[in-house]
ZALUM-721062 format. One line per field, with one value per residue (C-alpha): residue number from 1; x, y, z. Coordinates in nm, 2 decimals. Example, Ala and Ser with C-alpha at 12.3 -4.5 7.8 and 13.67 -1.06 7.14 Angstrom:
! ZALUM-721062
n <- [1,2] .
X <- [1.23,1.37] .
Y <- [-0.45,-0.11] .
Z <- [0.78,0.71] .
! end
This chain:
! ZALUM-721062
n <- [1,2,3,4,5,6,7,8,9,10,11,12,13,14,15,16,17,18,19,20,21,22,23,24,25,26,27,28,29,30,31,32,33,34,35,36,37,38,39,40,41,42,43,44,45,46,47,48,49,50,51,52,53,54,55,56,57,58,59,60,61,62,63,64,65,66,67,68,69,70,71,72,73,74,75,76,77,78,79,80,81,82,83,84,85,86,87,88,89,90,91,92,93,94,95,96,97,98,99,100,101,102,103,104,105,106,107,108,109,110,111,112,113,114,115,116,117,118,119,120,121,122,123,124,125,126,127,128,129,130,131,132,133,134,135,136,137,138,139,140,141,142,143,144,145,146,147,148,149,150,151,152,153,154,155,156,157,158,159,160,161,162,163,164,165,166,167,168,169,170,171,172,173,174,175,176,177,178,179,180,181,182,183,184,185,186,187,188,189,190,191,192,193,194,195,196,197,198,199,200,201,202,203,204,205,206,207,208,209,210,211,212,213,214,215,216,217,218,219,220,221,222,223,224,225,226,227,228,229,230,231,232,233,234,235,236,237,238,239,240,241,242,243,244,245,246,247,248,249,250,251,252,253,254,255,256,257,258,259,260,261,262,263,264,265,266,267,268,269,270,271,272,273,274,275,276,277,278,279,280,281,282,283,284,285,286,287,288,289,290,291,292,293,294,295,296,297,298,299,300,301,302,303,304,305,306,307,308,309,310,311,312,313,314,315,316,317,318,319,320,321,322,323,324,325,326,327,328,329,330,331,332,333,334,335,336,337,338,339,340,341,342,343,344,345,346,347,348,349,350,351,352,353,354,355,356,357,358,359,360,361,362,363,364,365,366,367,368,369,370,371,372,373,374,375,376,377,378,379,380,381,382,383,384,385,386,387,388,389,390,391,392,393,394,395,396,397,398,399,400,401,402,403,404,405,406,407,408,409,410,411,412,413,414,415,416,417,418,419,420,421,422,423,424,425,426,427,428,429,430,431,432,433,434,435,436,437,438,439,440,441,442,443,444,445,446,447,448,449,450,451,452,453,454,455,456,457,458,459,460,461,462,463,464,465,466,467,468,469,470,471,472,473,474,475,476,477,478,479,480,481,482,483,484,485,486,487,488,489,490,491,492,493,494,495,496,497,498,499,500,501,502,503,504] .
X <- [25.63,25.86,25.72,25.81,25.64,25.52,25.39,25.10,24.83,24.55,24.52,24.22,24.08,23.92,23.96,23.59,23.41,23.41,23.78,23.91,23.70,23.85,24.20,24.17,24.04,24.30,24.58,24.45,24.46,24.82,24.77,24.99,24.77,24.80,24.51,24.50,24.29,24.26,24.18,24.50,24.38,24.08,23.98,23.62,23.47,23.12,23.16,23.47,23.47,23.61,23.78,23.79,23.93,23.85,23.49,23.41,23.15,22.98,22.91,22.55,22.50,22.59,22.41,22.60,22.32,22.31,22.11,22.42,22.61,22.92,22.92,22.86,23.14,23.38,23.29,23.36,23.69,23.82,23.70,23.65,23.66,23.52,23.15,22.89,22.51,22.32,21.95,21.79,21.56,21.47,21.18,21.04,21.04,20.77,20.61,20.80,20.68,20.83,20.66,20.73,20.93,20.80,20.50,20.20,19.90,19.68,19.96,20.04,19.68,19.67,19.99,19.89,19.60,19.23,19.23,19.52,19.41,19.06,19.21,19.41,19.10,18.90,19.18,19.19,18.82,18.85,19.13,18.92,18.61,18.79,19.12,19.37,19.29,19.62,19.86,20.22,20.42,20.52,20.29,19.99,20.03,20.08,19.80,19.56,19.66,19.67,19.53,19.73,19.76,19.93,20.14,20.27,20.36,20.52,20.63,20.70,20.95,21.19,21.18,21.27,21.55,21.71,21.68,21.69,21.40,21.03,20.79,20.58,20.87,20.94,20.79,20.48,20.63,20.88,20.61,20.40,20.70,20.85,20.53,20.38,20.11,20.02,19.65,19.53,19.17,19.27,19.53,19.27,19.01,19.26,19.37,19.01,18.95,19.26,19.16,18.83,19.01,18.87,19.20,19.50,19.73,20.01,19.90,20.20,20.00,20.19,20.33,20.70,20.98,20.97,21.07,21.30,21.54,21.92,22.20,22.58,22.82,23.20,23.26,23.46,23.25,23.24,23.58,23.72,23.63,23.80,24.11,24.15,24.10,24.36,24.60,24.55,24.63,24.95,25.05,25.01,25.28,25.05,25.01,24.73,24.85,24.68,24.66,24.68,24.41,24.35,24.50,24.47,24.46,24.53,24.51,24.80,24.66,25.00,25.08,24.71,24.79,24.69,24.90,24.73,24.86,24.79,24.88,25.03,24.95,25.30,25.24,25.45,25.29,25.29,25.24,25.10,25.12,24.84,24.68,24.34,24.18,23.90,23.73,23.49,23.55,23.24,23.16,23.16,23.52,23.65,23.52,23.69,24.03,24.04,24.26,24.15,23.82,23.52,23.26,23.00,23.17,22.87,22.65,22.90,22.92,22.54,22.55,22.46,22.53,22.37,22.63,22.61,22.76,22.75,22.79,22.88,22.80,22.94,22.68,22.73,22.42,22.28,22.19,21.92,21.72,21.78,21.75,22.03,21.90,21.58,21.43,21.35,21.02,21.01,20.99,21.17,21.51,21.76,21.87,21.74,21.85,22.02,22.24,22.31,22.66,22.65,22.35,22.56,22.83,22.93,23.29,23.22,23.18,23.47,23.32,23.01,22.91,22.90,22.63,22.75,22.51,22.55,22.32,22.30,22.25,22.18,22.32,22.49,22.86,22.92,22.58,22.54,22.54,22.84,23.05,22.97,23.26,23.29,23.23,22.91,22.79,22.85,22.65,22.37,22.35,22.35,22.07,21.86,21.90,21.77,21.49,21.38,21.38,21.64,21.93,22.02,22.29,22.47,22.54,22.72,23.09,23.24,23.17,23.32,23.22,23.26,23.18,23.10,23.09,22.90,22.72,22.41,22.40,22.10,21.84,21.72,21.53,21.84,22.06,21.97,22.05,22.37,22.49,22.40,22.58,22.90,22.88,22.83,23.13,23.37,23.28,23.32,23.65,23.81,23.74,24.00,23.83,23.58,23.33,23.22,23.04,22.79,22.96,23.16,22.83,22.61,22.37,22.23,22.32,22.44,22.79,22.71,22.58,22.90,23.11,22.93,23.01,23.37,23.36,23.21,23.47,23.75,23.60,23.58,23.95,24.05,23.84,23.98,23.63,23.31,23.15,22.94,22.74,22.80,22.51,22.28,22.36,22.05,22.01,22.01,22.36,22.22,22.33,22.08,22.18,22.19,21.89,21.54,21.44,21.76,21.75,21.39,21.47,21.77,21.57,21.27,21.49,21.72,21.72,21.45,21.52,21.30,21.32,21.25,20.94,21.02,20.93,20.61] .
Y <- [10.55,10.25,9.90,9.93,10.04,10.40,10.58,10.83,10.98,10.85,10.58,10.61,10.33,10.44,10.76,10.83,11.15,11.04,10.93,11.23,11.47,11.33,11.34,11.70,11.83,11.63,11.76,12.12,12.05,11.94,11.56,11.31,11.09,10.80,10.71,10.37,10.33,10.01,10.18,10.24,10.56,10.73,10.87,10.96,10.61,10.62,11.00,10.97,11.08,10.83,10.96,10.77,10.93,11.28,11.19,11.21,10.99,11.06,10.73,10.76,11.13,11.37,11.70,11.93,12.03,12.01,12.17,12.17,12.50,12.33,12.09,12.36,12.58,12.28,12.22,12.59,12.58,12.27,12.38,12.76,12.84,12.54,12.51,12.59,12.63,12.36,12.31,12.01,11.79,11.42,11.23,10.88,10.71,10.45,10.34,10.59,10.89,11.10,11.15,11.40,11.29,11.29,11.14,11.37,11.14,11.35,11.39,11.02,10.93,11.18,11.05,10.68,10.73,10.67,10.29,10.24,10.53,10.38,10.05,10.24,10.41,10.08,9.91,10.20,10.18,9.80,9.86,10.11,9.89,9.57,9.66,9.40,9.33,9.20,9.47,9.34,9.41,9.70,9.56,9.53,9.90,10.05,9.84,9.96,10.32,10.33,10.00,9.72,9.87,10.19,9.99,9.77,10.06,10.31,10.13,9.76,9.74,10.01,9.92,9.56,9.66,9.88,9.65,9.31,9.16,9.12,9.40,9.14,9.06,9.42,9.57,9.79,10.03,10.15,10.22,10.41,10.63,10.67,10.75,11.02,11.27,11.13,11.07,10.95,11.06,11.41,11.45,11.36,11.59,11.88,11.81,11.83,12.15,12.30,12.21,12.39,12.69,12.62,12.56,12.79,12.60,12.39,12.03,11.86,11.55,11.57,11.84,11.83,12.05,12.18,11.95,12.19,12.38,12.43,12.28,12.33,12.10,12.08,12.17,11.85,11.62,11.53,11.36,11.71,11.78,11.47,11.51,11.85,11.72,11.45,11.72,11.93,11.63,11.56,11.92,11.92,11.65,11.35,11.04,10.90,10.55,10.44,10.08,9.97,9.72,9.66,9.32,9.31,9.53,9.45,9.66,9.64,9.67,9.75,10.05,10.13,10.17,10.00,9.81,9.84,9.62,9.71,9.51,9.71,9.64,9.48,9.25,9.44,9.49,9.83,9.85,10.17,10.22,10.46,10.59,10.60,10.43,10.58,10.32,10.38,10.03,9.80,9.67,9.32,9.35,9.54,9.28,9.01,9.18,9.28,9.04,8.87,8.85,9.00,8.77,8.94,8.83,8.61,8.92,9.11,8.84,8.85,9.21,9.24,9.50,9.59,9.66,9.89,9.94,10.22,10.17,10.50,10.53,10.80,10.88,11.10,11.31,11.61,11.54,11.27,11.45,11.75,11.57,11.49,11.14,10.95,10.66,10.36,10.19,9.96,9.59,9.46,9.61,9.57,9.93,10.13,10.48,10.68,10.98,11.26,11.37,11.70,11.80,11.76,11.98,12.07,12.00,11.63,11.59,11.74,11.71,11.92,11.68,11.38,11.30,11.09,10.90,10.65,10.35,10.24,9.87,9.75,9.41,9.18,9.13,8.80,8.77,8.76,9.13,9.19,8.91,9.02,9.13,9.50,9.46,9.26,9.52,9.80,9.59,9.53,9.90,10.00,9.75,9.86,10.23,10.14,9.93,10.23,10.45,10.69,10.63,10.47,10.20,10.31,10.65,10.48,10.55,10.43,10.29,10.23,10.03,10.14,9.89,10.00,9.73,9.77,10.08,10.04,9.87,9.63,9.67,9.31,9.17,9.12,9.41,9.64,9.37,9.27,9.63,9.69,9.38,9.47,9.83,9.75,9.52,9.74,10.05,9.87,9.70,9.96,10.33,10.45,10.28,10.50,10.40,10.66,10.69,10.48,10.15,10.21,10.24,10.03,10.32,10.43,10.80,11.09,11.23,11.53,11.28,11.08,11.40,11.50,11.16,11.23,11.59,11.47,11.19,11.44,11.65,11.33,11.26,11.62,11.59,11.25,11.11,11.02,11.36,11.33,11.02,10.99,10.75,11.05,11.22,11.21,11.21,11.60,11.59,11.74,11.63,11.54,11.53,11.20,11.08,10.97,11.28,11.29,10.92,10.95,11.25,11.08,10.76,10.95,11.13,10.85,10.79,10.54,10.20,9.90,9.63,9.27,9.11,8.89,8.53,8.42] .
Z <- [10.33,10.39,10.48,10.84,11.16,11.15,11.46,11.42,11.63,11.42,11.16,10.92,10.72,10.40,10.19,10.13,10.25,10.62,10.62,10.44,10.64,10.96,10.81,10.69,11.03,11.22,11.00,11.06,11.43,11.42,11.46,11.27,11.05,10.80,10.58,10.40,10.09,9.89,9.55,9.36,9.19,9.33,9.66,9.75,9.77,9.62,9.59,9.36,9.00,8.75,8.43,8.10,7.79,7.92,8.02,8.39,8.56,8.89,9.07,9.18,9.15,9.43,9.49,9.73,9.96,10.34,10.62,10.82,10.80,10.94,10.65,10.39,10.54,10.52,10.15,10.08,10.28,10.10,9.75,9.76,9.39,9.20,9.28,9.01,9.03,8.83,8.76,8.93,8.73,8.77,8.61,8.57,8.24,8.16,7.83,7.62,7.83,8.11,8.44,8.71,9.01,9.28,9.10,9.02,9.02,8.79,8.54,8.55,8.47,8.19,8.03,8.06,7.82,7.86,7.86,8.11,8.33,8.34,8.45,8.72,8.85,8.85,9.03,9.28,9.34,9.40,9.65,9.84,9.84,9.91,10.08,10.19,10.55,10.69,10.57,10.63,10.31,10.10,9.83,10.06,10.17,9.82,9.66,9.93,9.87,9.49,9.35,9.20,8.85,8.96,9.20,8.93,8.70,8.94,9.25,9.20,8.92,9.03,9.40,9.33,9.09,9.36,9.66,9.50,9.69,9.60,9.72,9.90,10.13,10.23,10.54,10.50,10.76,10.50,10.25,10.50,10.59,10.24,10.05,10.26,10.16,9.81,9.79,9.45,9.50,9.62,9.34,9.07,9.22,9.24,8.88,8.76,8.95,8.81,8.45,8.51,8.65,9.00,9.17,9.12,9.35,9.19,9.14,9.29,9.41,9.74,9.96,9.86,9.74,9.39,9.11,8.93,9.15,9.16,9.35,9.39,9.23,9.18,8.81,8.75,8.97,9.34,9.32,9.29,9.65,9.78,9.56,9.72,10.07,10.01,9.88,10.19,10.41,10.22,10.21,10.59,10.62,10.66,10.44,10.22,10.12,9.80,9.70,10.06,10.18,10.55,10.65,11.03,11.33,11.70,12.02,12.26,12.62,12.76,12.53,12.47,12.10,11.78,11.53,11.19,10.90,10.54,10.24,9.95,9.59,9.55,9.84,10.10,10.44,10.61,10.98,11.13,11.51,11.62,11.93,11.76,11.46,11.26,11.03,10.74,10.62,10.60,10.95,10.82,10.69,10.99,11.24,11.05,11.07,11.44,11.64,11.85,11.66,11.84,12.00,11.78,11.46,11.36,11.38,11.16,10.90,10.87,10.75,10.38,10.11,9.77,9.50,9.20,8.86,8.61,8.23,8.07,7.70,7.48,7.20,6.90,6.96,7.14,7.50,7.52,7.80,8.02,8.35,8.59,8.58,8.50,8.69,8.46,8.55,8.25,8.33,8.02,8.10,8.39,8.41,8.71,8.64,8.36,8.44,8.19,8.30,8.11,8.31,8.63,8.48,8.12,8.22,8.27,7.89,7.69,7.34,7.26,6.99,7.22,7.48,7.78,7.99,8.27,8.29,8.65,8.75,9.10,9.18,9.43,9.41,9.23,9.06,8.68,8.62,8.84,8.67,8.31,8.11,8.04,7.67,7.74,7.98,7.73,7.47,7.72,7.80,7.43,7.36,7.66,7.57,7.22,7.36,7.57,7.26,7.40,7.15,6.82,6.88,6.57,6.74,7.04,6.99,7.32,7.67,8.01,8.32,8.68,8.96,9.31,9.57,9.89,9.77,10.00,10.34,10.34,10.61,10.64,10.93,11.15,11.05,11.35,11.61,11.43,11.42,11.78,11.90,11.71,11.81,12.18,12.19,12.00,12.20,12.53,12.45,12.23,12.33,12.08,11.78,11.60,11.34,11.08,10.75,10.55,10.56,10.88,11.06,10.82,10.78,10.45,10.45,10.23,10.22,10.44,10.70,10.67,10.70,11.02,11.18,11.11,11.24,11.57,11.59,11.56,11.84,12.06,11.99,12.08,12.40,12.50,12.55,12.36,12.42,12.11,12.01,11.63,11.61,11.68,11.35,11.13,10.75,10.74,10.89,11.21,11.55,11.83,12.19,12.36,12.56,12.48,12.27,12.08,12.00,11.88,11.66,11.51,11.44,11.30,11.04,10.95,10.58,10.50,10.34,10.31,10.57,10.50,10.66,10.96,10.90,11.07] .
! end
């Protein structure tokens, strides 16, 4: 596409699951579309699959499961012949032992050994006899439920790695919603009964879905889905412009159309003239590029994000563990999770004599981890894998680093007001600007949720009005009608994340 003005029906910012879902459906419906994507190589956003020397890396792990038939049907339509069925398994790793995930309290106490489990039970008894009275934080709530010892082993370390803030600053509301149904006393009693043959029911420790089940997965990773969607868009006569970063966008009241400017990798500026704009770009970045700037720009600039990087190691060995990934609860290492890419799909790892694992680090863009050189990150991951007792450093034969900025929108004390302020202004001023996806809406959701927001947006464009409120899509990719009941249902099932305590 030449670096001049190009007129289309819809300009789409971002070629992730939401952006490409919208582009694919609009192309099918006969609309002209241009998608801009700042990555020079990969589509799919956080759902892309990165390739290095024939090895393929899933950024974060993506199980293809949805309660929405409409989403599942679209997956099958875009990628009809390339899904495989894979076993699901995830565990916690602590002190050289594996623990079931979700946590089974009786099993945990047994694995911890007599001395540590005795301390856990004593700590639990103390918490029940002398509970914290003023329960405000995540730490307060979990300590009251399980005692300080179990809290410090199975809750504190991993939670702080992921979210980058101390547990005593997170709201207790998140803990009460996130850790439901697990009663230590009941789990221990059930475990004792089962060991004596008095209880034949499974000792899950909590009412939850089974630990080991199956899921569908593209045989070469989730990026396979979004590569196929991109190809269908291009085959339909539309454009996916790689290595194009959003520079600015302005709405023309006279023509009621948008001018969207994107800077190409070589510095050239492409201008797209569009009747509608669909944005999956982070709200903070989008607000800073709309001209004139929204009055709510201070609210947008206050939105924060948690970033993420994967260090993939190629190891001359059999697979280190059968899990899709394991959660690392050790305090002495920075790694939060470790993926086993062959467990996702054998086609992710081309050499049967090589195991390939991805060590996942949660960070903030610009901090020490994020700024480390790739070689130093590979060395750190190698050292931490050895420290965990999972691999011999001498067997590591290669490594690669993948950085993912803005992987998780942060739910701090002001995020909801900031999002609402920006949303209200944009919707009132620009009825043809549509926000979709995780970062486009600053909502921590899965790819099927992001896809549903795009599906409803396409329906709104076809109807010429906001018939569907995309903010009423919940974490199960289900849509709730507008109104009090719908709003409550969407909020109740929104994916849960910790919120920072408000200052006194």
